[in-house]
N, C-alpha and C positions, 0 to 999 in steps of 0.2 A: 432904948432899942435893945432887942434881944441879941444875944451872942449866938448867931446861927452856926458859926464854926464849932463852938463848944457843943451845941446840941447835936450837930451832925456826928461829931466824934463819939458822943455818948451812944448814939444809935449804932454806929459801926462797932464800937467796942463791945456793946451788948451782943451783937450778932456773932462776934468772934470769941466771946467769953468762954464757951465750952471747949473750943479747940485750944485756946491758950491754957486753960486749966488742965486739960489732958496732957499737954506737952510738959507742963511743970510737974505733974504727978508722975508721968512715965519716963521722962527724959532728964529730969533734974540731975545736974552734975555731969552730964555727958556732953561730948563735943557736938553731937547732933542737935542739941537743944538750941544753940546759938543760930544754927542754920535754919531751924524750924521757926524760931521767933522772927528772924529776918524775913523769911518767906511770908509769914503772916502780916508783918508790917508792910511789905510790898503789896500784898493783896488788899489791905485796908486802904492804902493810897489809891489803888485802882478802883476800889469800890467808891471812895469819895469822889473821884473824878467822874465815874459813871453816873452817880446820883446828880452831881452838879451839872453835867452835860444834859441829862434828862430834864432837869428843871429849866435849863435855858431853852431847850426845844419846846417845852410846854408853854413857857412865857411867849415865845415867838408865835406859836400856833394859836394862842389864846387872844392875840391882838385883834380887837374888833374892827370891822369895816367902818368907815366913816358913814354915818347915817344920812349925812347931807349930800353925799355924792350919788350919782346915778350908777347903774351897773356898768356904765362905760367910763366911770371915773370923772365925770363932769359934775360941776356944781351949778345948780339952778341959780338964776339971777336973784339977788337979794339974800342969799345964804352964804356968800363968800366968807364973811367974818366968822360965822358959826362953824363952817367947815374948817377954816384955818385954826380956830381955837380948839376944835376937837382933835385935829392932827397934832397940834403942839402938846395938848394934854396927854394924849396917848403916848407920844414919843417920850415925854418927860417921865411918865409912869414906867414905861418899859426900860428906860435908861436907869431909873432908880432901882428897879428890880435887878437888872444886870449888874449894877454897881455893887449891890449887896452880895450877889453871888460871887463876884470877883474877890470879895473879902473873905469868902469861905475857904 
């Protein structure tokens, strides 16, 4: 299993790399540097939360309709087992994705 948390931080750190480098070059040894670094760390946490929330929304929106149900949500006779199996599989898949995101 991939370490999604580590990969997400690599992306975020790369995005903020130039700003952190500038702060170290320009503010090294000043009292302002600690405040600037703290602000960047806060922004990184907000960025991580925004990305995680977006992925959760995408997962929820991507959930397919049950092909065994009619547009009214009814299941035709003889397809009850297939419809139930589909619902269970999709729910399990969605829960597994959300579980992975919670670990991030």
